[in-house]
N, C-alpha and C positions, 0 to 999 in steps of 0.2 A: 502494501499499500506503500501511496505514497503522502510525501509529507504533506503536512497543512503549507497552504502562502500565504507570504504575508496580503493582508488587504489591496485593496486598488489601490485607494490614497497614497501608500509606505510603499512603494512601487510606485507611483509617479511620482514622488520626492526624491527616491532614490535616484530614480532616473535620470532629474530634470536636471541632481547634484553632480552626474557624470554629463550628463552633456554639457554643462558649465563650468566643470573643468576642464574638457576634453576643446572647447571650442577655445579655451583662454592657453591651452598651454599648443599649440597647433598640433591635434590629438594625442597627444599621452595626454595618460592621466595615474595615478598613487595608488596606492591602498592594496586594494588584494587586486586589483587590476594589473598595477603594475609588471610595463612590461608586457602583454596581452600585449594583442592584438584585435584593435577594438574600431567598432565603423560606426557611424552615424544613418540609419535609415529611417529615411521618411518613406514611408504612403500611405497610398490611397485611401479613408478609412471604407468598409464595404457598409456599413450601412449610416453614415454618416457623413462622408462625400469629403470629411477632413482630413487635408492632412495628419501625421501622427507618426513622431518618432519614438524614435529606437534607440537607445544603446546595446550592438550588440558587436560579443567576438564575433573572429572571419578567418577559413583558414583557408593559405594558397597550397591549391593543391591541381597536382600533375598540369601548371600555372590558372588554375578557377580557384575565382574568389570563390569559396563554403562559406555558406551557413547554415546554425542546424536549427531547428526548434522544437529546442527540448526544454527549454519552461524549467528550466529542476528540476527533472522529473516529476512534474506532473504530470498526472492525469486529462489536464487538456492541452491544445495549443497552443502558442500563444499567442495574443490577439496580432501580430501581422503576420504570421500564416496566412490568417482562414484573410488578413488584408489584399495581400499575395494571388490567392488564388482565387481571391472576385478584380484584381484587376493586380496585373505584373511589372507596370509602369513605374519606376521607383528612384529615388534620390538618394546617393549616401557618397556619406562624407570620409575619407579616410585620411587620413592626415591631414593636413594643408592644401588638398587634392579634396574639387567638387567635379560627378559628374550623375548623369542618369544611366541610367541602368534597366531591363528588360529582368525581372527574375523567372527564373527557369524553377520547374519541381523535380527532381534529379525520380525518374521513376526508378519502381519498386527493383530492378532489378541492379541498375543505374549503381541505387543507396546504397542496396546489398555492396554491391562488388566499392565501393569507395568510403562504407565506411569501420572497417579496417587501417585506414592513412589515415580517418580521423583522431577515430581514438587510438593509435598509434603517436599520432602528433599531441590529441589534447583528449589524456586519460582520463577526464572527467567526465568528459561524455556518455565514456562505456558505465562509470558508476550513474548517470544519469537513465536511459538507457532502460538496467535494472531495476529501478523503482518504477518499473511503470507499463502498462501491459500496451502500452498504443504505440506504433512504431513512431521515432521520431524524426518528424520532416527533413527531408537537405533540401536545401537551394541554392544551382545554382547564377550568381548575379553578373551579367555578362553586358559588360559598358556599352551605350552608344554611342555614335560614330555621330 
């Protein structure tokens, strides 16, 4: 059984502090995320149509930018997964770079092939997968020229 997730307001405040630090320090943050590859993902809310900003860990695997819908092993997908499934056009900030992307959810076969590479680089994602019965989705972020 997955652990209880913090309430929405706690998550929102935490994310805002990460976003503020990221933007103030050229894409770098400290604390538990020091040295981690973080990006800021702006999606369009599936219901609201409003921009939704989320700080996320990302990995570069086989030359691709990959994000993981782990939600720390919760039994539900994070909202950004739902948003990207509804509208794959998004915006990304990595370091001081900012660009538009199209998100492509990996097929089950692609996901199964790449997940061991994900967990080799970031073992915490294996722990998150073990906490939940859902299959954690992976997305490739393809820059738009």
